[in-house]
N, C-alpha and C positions, 0 to 999 in steps of 0.2 A: 464446400468449402474449406481451404487450407485454415489451420489453427492458428491463430494471431501469437501463441506462445507455445511452442511445445519443448519440452525436455526430456531428453531420453538418456536413461542411465548416468545420471549426473553425479559425479564425485567432487569432491571439493578437500585437500587437505591442507593444513597449517603445519607445516613440519612433520611430526609424527602423530598429530593430532588428525583423525578423519572426521570433518563436520558434517559432510554430505555423503550418503554410504548407497548411491544408487537412486535417485529420483527421476519417476517416471510421471509427467504431467503434461497436461495439454489443456489450452484457455481460447475458447473459440470467440471469434469477432463478436464484440457486444456484450460478452460474458462479463459478470462480476465474481469473483472468486475470492474468498477470504481464506487466510492460513493462520493457523491457532496453533498453540502448542508452547510447552516451557520455556524459559530463558534458557539459552545453550541449545536448543534443539536443531538451528540451522535456517531457521525461517529467514533471517535477515541476509544470511550469506547467500541462500537461494536466490532472493530480490537482487543482491548485488551481483549475481553471476549472469544474470536474464540481460544486465546492460554492459557487462563487463568490467564495472567496478571491482570487480574479483573475476581472475581468469580461472576457469575449472580447470581441475588436476586430469579428469577425463570425462567422456559423455561428449553429449551434443545439446546445443543450444539453436533453436532456429526461433526466430522473431520476424514476424510480418514477411515470411518466405525466405528470410536470408539466414543462412546457417553461418550463426558468429564463430563459431569453433573452426570452420573450415579456412584454409589458407587463402589470403587474397580478398577477403570480406572487407569492404569499407565498412568499418565500425561505426565510424563518425556520422555517416549516413543513416544507419541505422538508428542511433542514440538520439539522433533530431527527431524520431519517431515515437520515442519512448520517453516519457516523463516520468521523473522521481520526486516523491514528498519524503522528506525525512523526518526524524523524531523532533530533531532540535531547529529546525526552519534552515538553518545555515543561509540566511539572507547576509549580503554584503552590510554592515555595520553604519559605512561612510555614506551608502546611497538613501535616498528616501524610497519610499514603496514603490512610486512610479518608476524610479530609476533602475530599481532592481529588476522590474519587471519588463522595461525597455531591453537590458543588457543582451538577453539572448537574441532577439531579432537583430540588434544591431550587428553584435559581434560576430554571431553564427550565421544569420540569414543575410546579413549585408543589406536591411531594408533603411530605408531614408528615416532621419530622426521624426520628420512629421508622421510618416506611417507608424512607426515602431511607438510614438506617443499615443495616437489614437487607440491603437490596438490594446496598448496596456491600460489605460483610461477605461475602455469598453471592459476589458477582464477584471480590473479592480472592482468595477462596479458589479458585475456579474457575481464576484465572491461575497460582496456586501461591505467592501470597504473602500469604495470609490471616494469617500470624503476623507480617507485618510491620506491622499495620494501624496502629499507633501511631507510628510511625517518620517522621520529615519526608524528603524525599528526600534532604539531603547524608549521612545514615546509611544510605542504600541504595546496593546495587552497581547499574552503568549496566542490567545484565539487570533487576535488580528494579523500576528505575525505567520500563524501558520496558513492562512486565508491569503496572504500575500505569496508566500511560498508555493501555493497550489495555482494562482494565477501567475507565476513566473514559470511555472512548468508547462502552464497550456498555452504559454507566448508563443511557442516553437509549432503549436497544432500537432500534438503528439496524436498517435491512434492508439496508444495504449499508454494507462498510467500505472505507476508502481506506487505503492503507500506504505511506508516501512513505520508501523505503531505511530502514525500522525497525530493522535490524540494522547498519547502515554504521558506527556510532560504538562498537561493542562488539567485545571479543574474540572468539576463536572459542567458548569455553566458555559464555559470556553470550550470546551468539547463539544457540547451541543451545537455550536457555531460552525465548527469544521466539519461535522457529520452532515448536518444541513447540505453543505456546499457538495460534499460528496455525494449524499444521496440525488440532490441534482444531477450531478455528472451522469450518474447510474442512470437516471430516468432518460437521458438523452441518448443512451446509449453507446458511453465510451466502454470500451474495454479496460477493466481493472483488475489489478492483482493488489490485496490489502493483507497485510499483517497487523494483525489487530487482537485485542482484547476485549472488545466492544461486542460481546452478545448479543445484546438485543439488536444491535445495527446488522449483525451479521443474518441474524434470523429473519429480518425484516427485507433487506436489500440485496442480498447475495444470492447468487444462483446455486452457487457450490462451494463446500467449505472442505478444507484439507487439514488434517491434524498431522503435525510433526512432531517426531520425538525422537531424540538419540541418532538425528540425521535421515531418517526414515518416514516415509508417510505410511501411518500405523492406522489411519482410517480416513473414507472421504465419502461424499454423499451430500444430500440436501441439507442445508444449515437446520431446519426446525427439526427434522429427523435425528440428526446428530446430536443436537443438544438437549432434545427431551428423552432419546432414546439410544445412547449410546451403544455400538456393538461391542465395544472392547472394555475391559476393565481400566485399562491404562487413560483411555478418556475419560471413562468416570469418575476415576480419580482427579484428573485434572480439572474436572467441570465442579466437583464438589468443594475442590481447593477455592476456585475464583468465585464461586457463589457462597460457599458457606465458610471458608476458612480450614476446610478440610475437617469438618466437625465428624468423629467418630459415630459411624452407624446413620449419619445423615440420609444414606441410600444406599442400595445394593446395586450391581451391575444391571443397565437398564432401566434403571429408574430415579436417574439424576432428576432433582427437584430445581428449577429456576428461581432464583431470589425474584421475589415481585418487586424490590428496589431497584432491579436494574433497568427496568422501564423509564424510572424518574431520570436517570442518567442519560437516556437517550431519549426524549420525547418524540413522538410522532403526531 
């Protein structure tokens, strides 16, 4: 079976600054992959290259069998099959939750208003905010807004979902609301790539994890093994910073100690 997403020797420069320095990565259909790493490591840029919000400097990006870096590829057709959820929701402020979710099917798929509304209401119910359908974003909590954003991404019936730190702007209780929706999508077999710092979620839900630093993949493997027994000193330092604020002597290489409080941020 062909990979749902495949990156080969992916490079991305911004002027003289090289952000991605040769990424090789493949995600299988139905697989949930998390990408972790420090700020500025290239995680978000990599996601944006997958749906060509950023155009790669070199290398190949193949999504659902279509090589996006090849000439003549119909990017819009592929983008319809790839949903993306951002850190800051990006909802239309002048539209209600229902109207936000209806927009894609009406404009992109040209479906009728009746059909678009039926699907939008079903998706809002699915993510747990059906009772908020007639409210505008400024009347919703951050967790509710992000769940509306997920419903909006699902409205085009994508085969792949990309999440760019979807809970980083939320407090712990609201983060749990959003993670529950993502956990449900994973259980339904949705192919997902998630840039996140939610380590407990990664350990419980993801099939594989990638650790990026300095624009390269430093380590990859099973989430539990990577989080509990990192093979590289760089990942070990990163995890200790996440869990302990990088307390001197908190752990040595291969002995990262997971913070028990992390479980409270993402209940199962």
